[in-house]
C-alpha positions as CSV (number, residue, x, y, z in Angstrom):
1,M,30.1,-4.7,114.9
2,R,32.6,-2.4,116.7
3,Q,34.2,-3.9,119.7
4,V,36.8,-2.6,122.1
5,V,39.0,-4.9,124.2
6,L,39.7,-3.1,127.5
7,D,41.9,-3.7,130.5
8,T,42.8,-1.6,133.5
9,E,45.5,-1.6,136.2
10,T,44.6,-0.3,139.6
11,T,46.2,0.8,142.9
12,G,44.6,-2.2,144.7
13,L,41.8,-4.7,144.4
14,E,39.0,-3.1,146.4
15,V,36.9,-0.1,145.2
16,E,35.4,0.1,148.7
17,A,38.8,0.9,150.1
18,G,39.2,3.8,147.8
19,H,41.5,2.2,145.2
20,R,41.7,3.9,141.8
21,I,42.5,3.2,138.2
22,L,46.1,4.1,137.2
23,E,46.2,2.7,133.6
24,I,43.7,2.1,130.9
25,G,44.4,0.2,127.6
26,C,41.9,-0.4,124.8
27,V,42.2,-1.9,121.3
28,E,39.6,-1.8,118.6
29,I,38.0,-4.6,116.6
30,I,35.7,-4.0,113.7
31,G,34.1,-7.0,111.9
32,R,36.4,-9.4,113.9
33,R,39.5,-7.6,112.6
34,L,42.0,-5.7,114.7
35,T,42.1,-2.1,113.3
36,R,45.3,-1.1,115.1
37,R,43.5,1.8,116.7
38,H,44.0,2.0,120.4
39,F,43.5,4.1,123.5
40,H,46.2,4.1,126.2
41,Q,46.6,6.3,129.2
42,Y,48.5,6.3,132.5
43,I,46.6,8.1,135.2
44,N,47.7,9.8,138.4
45,P,45.5,8.0,141.0
46,Q,46.3,10.6,143.7
47,R,46.8,7.9,146.3
48,D,49.3,5.2,147.4
49,I,49.6,1.9,145.6
50,D,49.3,-1.4,147.5
51,D,52.4,-3.5,147.5
52,G,50.4,-6.4,146.0
53,A,49.3,-4.4,143.1
54,L,52.7,-2.9,142.6
55,G,54.1,-6.5,142.4
56,V,51.6,-7.2,139.6
57,H,52.1,-4.2,137.3
58,G,55.2,-2.5,138.6
59,I,53.8,1.0,138.1
60,T,55.0,3.3,140.8
61,R,53.5,6.5,142.3
62,E,56.7,8.3,141.3
63,F,56.2,7.3,137.7
64,L,52.6,8.5,137.8
65,K,53.1,11.8,139.6
66,D,53.2,13.9,136.4
67,K,50.4,12.0,134.6
68,P,46.9,13.4,134.2
69,V,44.1,12.6,136.6
70,F,41.0,10.6,135.4
71,E,39.0,13.8,134.9
72,D,41.4,14.9,132.3
73,V,41.3,11.7,130.3
74,W,37.6,10.9,130.7
75,E,36.5,12.7,127.5
76,G,39.0,11.0,125.3
77,F,38.3,7.6,126.8
78,L,34.5,7.9,126.4
79,E,34.9,9.1,122.8
80,F,36.9,6.0,122.0
81,V,34.6,3.4,123.7
82,N,31.1,5.1,123.3
83,G,28.7,2.8,121.5
84,A,31.1,-0.1,121.3
85,E,30.8,-3.6,122.8
86,L,33.4,-3.8,125.6
87,I,35.3,-7.0,126.0
88,M,37.0,-7.5,129.4
89,H,38.4,-10.5,131.2
90,N,36.6,-10.6,134.5
91,A,34.5,-7.7,133.5
92,A,33.0,-7.1,136.9
93,F,36.4,-6.0,138.2
94,D,37.1,-3.4,135.5
95,T,33.5,-2.0,135.3
96,Q,33.3,-1.4,139.0
97,F,36.5,0.7,138.9
98,I,35.4,2.6,135.8
99,N,31.9,3.2,137.4
100,Q,33.5,4.5,140.6
101,E,35.8,6.9,138.6
102,M,32.7,8.2,136.8
103,K,30.9,8.6,140.1
104,Y,33.8,10.7,141.4
105,L,33.4,13.0,138.4
106,S,29.6,13.3,138.6
107,P,26.8,10.9,139.7
108,K,24.9,12.1,136.7
109,L,27.3,10.3,134.4
110,G,25.7,6.9,135.4
111,A,27.5,3.7,134.6
112,I,29.7,2.6,131.7
113,T,27.0,0.2,130.6
114,D,24.9,3.3,129.8
115,Y,27.3,3.9,127.0
116,C,28.6,0.5,126.0
117,G,27.6,-3.2,125.9
118,V,29.8,-5.5,128.0
119,V,31.1,-9.0,127.2
120,D,33.0,-11.0,129.9
121,S,35.6,-13.1,128.1
122,L,36.3,-15.0,131.4
123,E,32.7,-16.2,131.4
124,L,32.9,-17.2,127.8
125,A,36.1,-19.2,128.6
126,R,34.5,-20.9,131.6
127,N,31.6,-22.0,129.5
128,K,33.8,-23.3,126.8
129,H,36.4,-24.9,129.0
130,P,34.6,-25.9,132.3
131,G,36.8,-27.1,135.1
132,Q,40.0,-25.7,133.5
133,K,42.2,-22.7,134.2
134,N,40.9,-19.8,132.3
135,N,43.1,-16.9,133.3
136,L,44.7,-15.0,130.5
137,D,48.0,-16.8,130.7
138,A,46.3,-20.2,130.6
139,L,44.3,-19.2,127.6
140,C,47.4,-17.9,125.8
141,K,48.9,-21.3,126.3
142,R,45.8,-23.1,125.2
143,Y,45.4,-21.0,122.0
144,D,49.1,-20.6,121.3
145,V,49.0,-16.8,121.7
146,D,52.5,-15.3,122.3
147,N,52.6,-13.6,125.8
148,S,56.4,-13.8,126.2
149,Q,56.6,-10.0,126.8
150,R,54.1,-10.3,129.7
151,D,56.6,-10.3,132.6
152,L,54.4,-7.7,134.4
153,H,50.8,-6.8,133.7
154,G,50.2,-3.8,131.6
155,A,46.8,-2.5,130.5
156,L,47.5,-2.0,126.8
157,L,49.6,-5.2,126.4
158,D,47.0,-7.3,128.2
159,A,44.3,-5.8,126.0
160,E,46.2,-6.7,122.8
161,I,46.8,-10.2,124.1
162,L,43.2,-10.6,125.1
163,A,42.0,-9.4,121.7
164,D,43.9,-12.3,120.1
165,V,42.6,-14.8,122.6
166,Y,39.0,-13.5,122.3
167,L,39.0,-13.9,118.5
168,L,40.3,-17.5,118.8
169,L,38.0,-18.3,121.7
170,T,34.9,-17.1,119.8
171,G,35.6,-18.8,116.5
172,G,39.2,-18.2,115.4
173,Q,39.2,-17.6,111.7
174,V,37.3,-14.8,110.0
175,T,36.4,-14.4,106.3
176,L,39.5,-13.7,104.2
177,S,39.1,-10.8,101.8
178,L,41.5,-8.7,99.8
179,G,39.3,-5.6,99.9
180,D,35.7,-4.4,100.1
181,E,33.6,-6.9,98.2
182,Q,30.8,-4.4,97.4
183,T,33.4,-1.9,96.0
184,S,35.2,-4.5,93.9
185,S,31.9,-5.9,92.4
186,S,30.8,-2.4,91.4
187,N,34.1,-1.7,89.6
188,T,34.1,-4.6,87.2
189,S,34.7,-2.3,84.2
190,N,38.0,-1.1,85.7
191,K,39.7,-4.5,85.6
192,I,43.5,-4.4,85.2
193,K,44.6,-5.8,81.8
194,V,47.6,-8.1,81.6
195,R,49.9,-8.1,78.6
196,E,49.7,-11.3,76.7
197,D,53.4,-11.3,76.1
198,R,54.3,-11.0,79.7
199,P,57.0,-13.5,81.1
200,A,55.7,-16.6,82.8
201,L,55.4,-16.2,86.6
202,K,57.9,-18.0,88.7
203,I,56.4,-20.8,90.7
204,I,57.9,-21.2,94.2
205,R,56.7,-24.5,95.7
206,A,56.6,-25.2,99.4
207,T,59.3,-27.4,100.8
208,S,58.4,-30.7,102.5
209,E,59.3,-29.1,105.9
210,E,57.0,-26.1,105.1
211,L,54.2,-28.5,104.2
212,V,54.6,-30.4,107.5
213,R,54.4,-27.1,109.4
214,H,51.4,-26.0,107.4
215,E,49.5,-29.2,108.2
216,K,50.5,-28.9,111.9
217,K,49.1,-25.4,112.0
218,L,45.8,-26.5,110.3
219,D,45.5,-29.3,112.9
220,Q,46.0,-26.8,115.7
221,L,43.3,-24.5,114.2
222,D,40.9,-27.4,113.8
223,G,41.3,-28.2,117.5
224,T,40.9,-24.6,118.8
225,A,38.4,-22.9,116.4
226,E,34.8,-23.4,117.4
227,S,33.7,-24.3,113.9
228,G,36.8,-26.2,113.0
229,C,39.4,-25.2,110.4
230,V,37.8,-23.7,107.3
231,W,40.7,-24.7,105.1
232,K,40.4,-28.3,106.0
233,R,36.7,-28.3,105.4
234,M,37.3,-26.7,101.9
235,E,39.8,-29.5,101.1
236,A,37.2,-32.0,102.1
237,G,34.6,-30.4,100.0
238,D,32.4,-29.3,102.9
239,V,32.5,-25.6,102.1
240,A,31.0,-24.3,98.9
């Protein structure tokens, strides 16, 4: 499955008041793995920015005056997200702004949901942690995701952070693999041969401090991952 974690920054909170998108950030996930492919664009909103919004993201109209307008970035944005499942935190907010920008271009474009599926990570978090704070900062603290660089909001940075949170929120660990299993199984005749007279490999054992940190990390994963820590289950013989 191809997923795109998306975040926007805007000139204000209300589409009805004519507020516009001024930054879009997207990161790609395929098969629950971050691919390091991303889409990031600042956009000239062609209007003033509310003081409240400026206090959140710090992006000024002066900074944006030489940036492209939404019409100029639309094609590249759609090419990146088309056919993917979009993951957004409070998806209704971002989708209404994207839909409004599409409407400005042409009503015939429809809505972003005509091109992509949508998953609201805020709703997922509320279902999993009812009655608790589920904003992005609270989830970072709960899942031990580093957000120390998040002094101000930024679309790409927030998308990257949300991608880490989403993977932990929806199961945490993924299958570990050193390569494509189908490819490796079909190339069994090309196995690397090791010389019989090779020197013995040096064994570096973990220190007692490293073992304690390892167990602490496993306990943390066991408490946050939906299906528990796979490593602990393997040690207990619960995984074949």
